[in-house]
Kinemage of the C-alpha trace (Angstrom):
@kinemage 1
@onewidth
@group {chain A} dominant
@subgroup {mainchain}
@vectorlist {calphas} color= white
{ca met a 1} P 95.865 -95.815 -177.539
{ca ser a 2} L 99.455 -96.378 -176.436
{ca thr a 3} L 101.327 -98.782 -178.679
{ca arg a 4} L 103.641 -101.457 -177.360
{ca his a 5} L 106.272 -103.885 -178.517
{ca leu a 6} L 104.740 -107.305 -178.085
{ca gly a 7} L 106.461 -110.642 -178.453
{ca ile a 8} L 104.465 -113.726 -179.396
{ca ile a 9} L 105.699 -117.230 -178.646
{ca gly a 10} L 103.969 -119.617 -181.032
{ca ala a 11} L 102.905 -119.219 -184.648
{ca gly a 12} L 99.885 -121.519 -184.759
{ca asn a 13} L 96.304 -120.336 -185.206
{ca met a 14} L 96.270 -118.186 -182.067
{ca gly a 15} L 99.786 -116.811 -182.439
{ca ala a 16} L 99.211 -115.872 -186.074
{ca ala a 17} L 95.843 -114.280 -185.237
{ca phe a 18} L 97.448 -112.228 -182.480
{ca ala a 19} L 100.166 -111.058 -184.860
{ca arg a 20} L 97.619 -109.857 -187.422
{ca arg a 21} L 95.346 -108.085 -184.950
{ca leu a 22} L 98.117 -106.459 -182.921
{ca ala a 23} L 100.036 -105.265 -185.977
{ca ala a 24} L 96.840 -103.885 -187.509
{ca ala a 25} L 96.277 -101.933 -184.276
{ca gly a 26} L 99.698 -100.303 -184.648
{ca his a 27} L 101.712 -102.352 -182.169
{ca asp a 28} L 105.217 -103.516 -183.000
{ca val a 29} L 105.173 -107.313 -183.063
{ca thr a 30} L 107.865 -109.960 -182.960
{ca ile a 31} L 106.957 -113.629 -183.238
{ca thr a 32} L 108.883 -116.837 -182.743
{ca ala a 33} L 108.201 -120.555 -183.022
{ca arg a 34} L 110.062 -123.856 -182.921
{ca asp a 35} L 109.663 -123.940 -186.705
{ca ala a 36} L 111.262 -120.719 -187.944
{ca ala a 37} L 109.381 -120.963 -191.238
{ca his a 38} L 106.055 -120.799 -189.395
{ca ala a 39} L 107.171 -117.670 -187.568
{ca arg a 40} L 108.305 -116.026 -190.801
{ca ser a 41} L 105.006 -116.901 -192.489
{ca ala a 42} L 102.944 -115.456 -189.607
{ca ala a 43} L 105.032 -112.287 -189.578
{ca ala a 44} L 104.685 -111.835 -193.334
{ca ala a 45} L 100.911 -112.267 -193.124
{ca ala a 46} L 100.722 -109.659 -190.351
{ca gly a 47} L 102.465 -107.001 -192.436
{ca pro a 48} L 105.345 -104.563 -191.953
{ca lys a 49} L 104.748 -104.044 -188.207
{ca ala a 50} L 105.666 -107.687 -187.516
{ca arg a 51} L 108.898 -109.640 -187.838
{ca ala a 52} L 110.126 -113.114 -186.945
{ca val a 53} L 112.947 -113.672 -184.451
{ca arg a 54} L 114.756 -116.607 -182.889
{ca pro a 55} L 113.261 -118.063 -179.666
{ca asn a 56} L 116.024 -116.667 -177.445
{ca glu a 57} L 115.452 -113.160 -178.833
{ca ile a 58} L 111.725 -112.815 -178.170
{ca ala a 59} L 112.085 -111.104 -174.777
{ca arg a 60} L 114.890 -108.789 -175.827
{ca asp a 61} L 112.820 -105.862 -177.112
{ca ala a 62} L 109.268 -106.791 -176.079
{ca asp a 63} L 107.785 -105.526 -172.834
{ca val a 64} L 104.871 -107.962 -173.134
{ca ile a 65} L 105.105 -111.648 -174.077
{ca ile a 66} L 102.042 -113.528 -175.327
{ca leu a 67} L 102.347 -117.241 -174.660
{ca ala a 68} L 100.530 -118.929 -177.555
{ca val a 69} L 101.762 -122.512 -177.222
{ca pro a 70} L 100.174 -125.575 -175.579
{ca phe a 71} L 100.449 -125.693 -171.796
{ca gly a 72} L 102.859 -128.625 -171.944
{ca ala a 73} L 105.348 -126.532 -173.910
{ca ala a 74} L 104.815 -123.280 -172.037
{ca val a 75} L 107.492 -123.381 -169.350
{ca asp a 76} L 110.284 -124.525 -171.660
{ca ala a 77} L 109.295 -121.863 -174.197
{ca leu a 78} L 109.461 -119.109 -171.596
{ca arg a 79} L 112.751 -120.316 -170.161
{ca ser a 80} L 114.207 -120.162 -173.684
{ca ala a 81} L 112.883 -116.659 -174.330
{ca gly a 82} L 115.569 -114.614 -172.602
{ca asp a 83} L 115.388 -112.384 -169.535
{ca leu a 84} L 111.765 -112.036 -168.419
{ca thr a 85} L 112.416 -109.830 -165.392
{ca gly a 86} L 109.582 -107.319 -165.106
{ca lys a 87} L 107.912 -108.492 -168.311
{ca thr a 88} L 104.183 -109.042 -168.535
{ca val a 89} L 103.474 -112.596 -169.707
{ca val a 90} L 99.993 -113.176 -171.132
{ca asp a 91} L 99.107 -116.826 -170.584
{ca ile a 92} L 96.372 -117.901 -173.004
{ca thr a 93} L 96.753 -121.639 -172.385
{ca asn a 94} L 94.193 -124.177 -171.247
{ca pro a 95} L 95.808 -127.256 -169.640
{ca leu a 96} L 93.954 -129.795 -171.770
{ca thr a 97} L 94.410 -133.541 -171.522
{ca ala a 98} L 95.900 -135.252 -174.559
{ca asp a 99} L 92.457 -136.228 -175.891
{ca met a 100} L 91.047 -132.746 -175.134
{ca ser a 101} L 88.325 -134.272 -172.957
{ca gly a 102} L 89.202 -132.346 -169.805
{ca leu a 103} L 91.823 -130.413 -167.841
{ca gln a 104} L 95.083 -131.798 -166.463
{ca leu a 105} L 94.822 -129.760 -163.265
{ca gly a 106} L 92.535 -127.427 -161.398
{ca his a 107} L 90.722 -126.562 -158.148
{ca thr a 108} L 93.911 -126.040 -156.107
{ca thr a 109} L 96.109 -124.556 -158.849
{ca ser a 110} L 95.963 -123.562 -162.504
{ca ala a 111} L 98.146 -123.483 -165.594
{ca ala a 112} L 98.708 -119.774 -165.042
{ca glu a 113} L 99.826 -120.254 -161.439
{ca glu a 114} L 102.208 -123.059 -162.390
{ca ile a 115} L 103.677 -120.879 -165.136
{ca gln a 116} L 104.096 -118.003 -162.668
{ca lys a 117} L 106.011 -120.336 -160.313
{ca ala a 118} L 108.325 -121.283 -163.175
{ca val a 119} L 109.073 -117.653 -164.164
{ca pro a 120} L 108.809 -115.784 -160.840
{ca arg a 121} L 110.465 -112.602 -162.116
{ca ala a 122} L 107.741 -112.083 -164.722
{ca asn a 123} L 104.165 -110.923 -164.101
{ca val a 124} L 101.793 -113.550 -165.467
{ca val a 125} L 98.280 -112.533 -166.483
{ca lys a 126} L 95.699 -115.083 -167.583
{ca ala a 127} L 93.739 -113.831 -170.596
{ca phe a 128} L 92.259 -114.830 -173.958
{ca asn a 129} L 91.918 -118.498 -172.949
{ca thr a 130} L 88.175 -118.342 -173.691
{ca thr a 131} L 88.786 -116.790 -177.122
{ca phe a 132} L 88.902 -118.940 -180.260
{ca ala a 133} L 91.389 -117.989 -182.982
{ca gln a 134} L 88.461 -117.425 -185.344
{ca val a 135} L 87.109 -114.767 -182.965
{ca leu a 136} L 90.508 -113.247 -182.231
{ca gly a 137} L 91.361 -112.836 -185.895
{ca ala a 138} L 87.995 -111.550 -187.111
{ca glu a 139} L 86.975 -107.992 -187.831
{ca arg a 140} L 84.167 -107.124 -185.440
{ca ser a 141} L 81.278 -104.690 -185.380
{ca gly a 142} L 78.542 -104.053 -182.854
{ca ala a 143} L 78.877 -105.477 -179.328
{ca arg a 144} L 82.459 -106.178 -178.298
{ca thr a 145} L 83.558 -109.670 -177.353
{ca gln a 146} L 84.716 -109.959 -173.754
{ca val a 147} L 88.209 -110.971 -172.688
{ca leu a 148} L 88.408 -112.092 -169.059
{ca tyr a 149} L 91.802 -111.491 -167.446
{ca ala a 150} L 93.326 -112.237 -164.037
{ca gly a 151} L 96.695 -111.502 -162.476
{ca asn a 152} L 98.385 -110.541 -159.226
{ca asp a 153} L 100.200 -107.443 -160.488
{ca ala a 154} L 97.856 -104.471 -160.964
{ca ala a 155} L 100.101 -102.758 -163.519
{ca ala a 156} L 100.382 -105.945 -165.601
{ca arg a 157} L 96.597 -106.395 -165.510
{ca asp a 158} L 96.205 -102.819 -166.738
{ca ile a 159} L 98.626 -103.487 -169.589
{ca val a 160} L 96.598 -106.511 -170.680
{ca arg a 161} L 93.376 -104.500 -170.440
{ca gly a 162} L 94.866 -101.890 -172.759
{ca ile a 163} L 96.044 -104.494 -175.259
{ca ala a 164} L 92.639 -106.188 -175.360
{ca glu a 165} L 90.837 -102.897 -175.849
{ca ser a 166} L 93.276 -101.799 -178.556
{ca ile a 167} L 92.201 -104.752 -180.719
{ca gly a 168} L 88.490 -104.271 -180.176
{ca phe a 169} L 87.627 -106.371 -177.129
{ca glu a 170} L 85.846 -105.492 -173.922
{ca ala a 171} L 88.279 -106.292 -171.117
{ca val a 172} L 86.799 -107.715 -167.902
{ca asp a 173} L 89.051 -107.611 -164.824
{ca ser a 174} L 88.637 -110.995 -163.128
{ca gly a 175} L 90.846 -110.407 -160.111
{ca pro a 176} L 93.949 -112.231 -158.859
{ca leu a 177} L 95.828 -114.964 -160.682
{ca ala a 178} L 94.221 -117.666 -158.520
{ca asn a 179} L 91.002 -116.950 -160.404
{ca ala a 180} L 92.599 -118.648 -163.395
{ca arg a 181} L 91.322 -121.773 -161.615
{ca his a 182} L 87.869 -120.599 -162.721
{ca leu a 183} L 88.809 -119.150 -166.114
{ca glu a 184} L 90.463 -122.351 -167.333
{ca pro a 185} L 87.356 -124.538 -166.761
{ca leu a 186} L 85.387 -121.816 -168.547
{ca gly a 187} L 87.841 -122.162 -171.418
{ca met a 188} L 87.264 -125.934 -171.396
{ca leu a 189} L 83.497 -125.375 -171.518
{ca thr a 190} L 83.908 -122.978 -174.432
{ca ile a 191} L 85.930 -125.624 -176.302
{ca tyr a 192} L 83.247 -128.233 -175.571
{ca leu a 193} L 80.449 -125.997 -176.811
{ca gly a 194} L 82.397 -125.055 -179.920
{ca tyr a 195} L 83.636 -128.462 -181.014
{ca val a 196} L 81.510 -131.129 -179.326
{ca ala a 197} L 78.146 -129.400 -178.992
{ca gly a 198} L 78.381 -128.057 -182.518
{ca arg a 199} L 78.155 -124.343 -181.860
{ca gly a 200} L 81.274 -123.629 -183.898
{ca thr a 201} L 84.294 -121.506 -183.134
{ca lys a 202} L 82.762 -118.053 -183.585
{ca ile a 203} L 81.447 -117.998 -180.020
{ca ala a 204} L 82.684 -116.540 -176.747
{ca pro a 205} L 81.365 -116.376 -173.175
{ca ala a 206} L 80.054 -113.029 -171.951
{ca phe a 207} L 78.756 -111.592 -168.700
{ca val a 208} L 76.039 -109.068 -169.420
{ca pro a 209} L 73.568 -107.125 -167.263
{ca val a 210} L 70.137 -108.706 -166.960
{ca thr a 211} L 67.139 -106.402 -166.552
């Protein structure tokens, strides 16, 4: 496994879970948030491989940025992150409506595509948007949970595949970034099944062979 320096924007449930899992896998992790205390707390919980930085420092050392904030805050967060030229940006967002009953956009574009337009010098890869924080942060055994990922840059997709596999997931290449138009509704369905249909947050979609 090749280790990387990963920057995480956002210190909520997903950002903190990423910090723990990535640091435990041996990656160097920096994390930032609007509330510096939240970033420091997440870094401390992740251990000595993680540290908190200011928002404008997150892109300085990291070659991969994980965007773990709501879609509405995503573009501003990235534009405040520093120089993103050539960086891989992992977009985990789902563009939920305010009441979480549906998606703000879809069919002809996606959150990931809109983010890519806003930061054209970065390579955006959609991934982990069908993964609950409770699944991301858990120790796993047996069959590996799938992470579906999509992006236009082949090298960036390969980087995301390696990151997912390094923390125990099965990575499923889902093609170009436009396929985020399909992954984001799947993320919405996962949220519905977890919270509304009562299946809980230790679930994840999977595509398995049928014999």
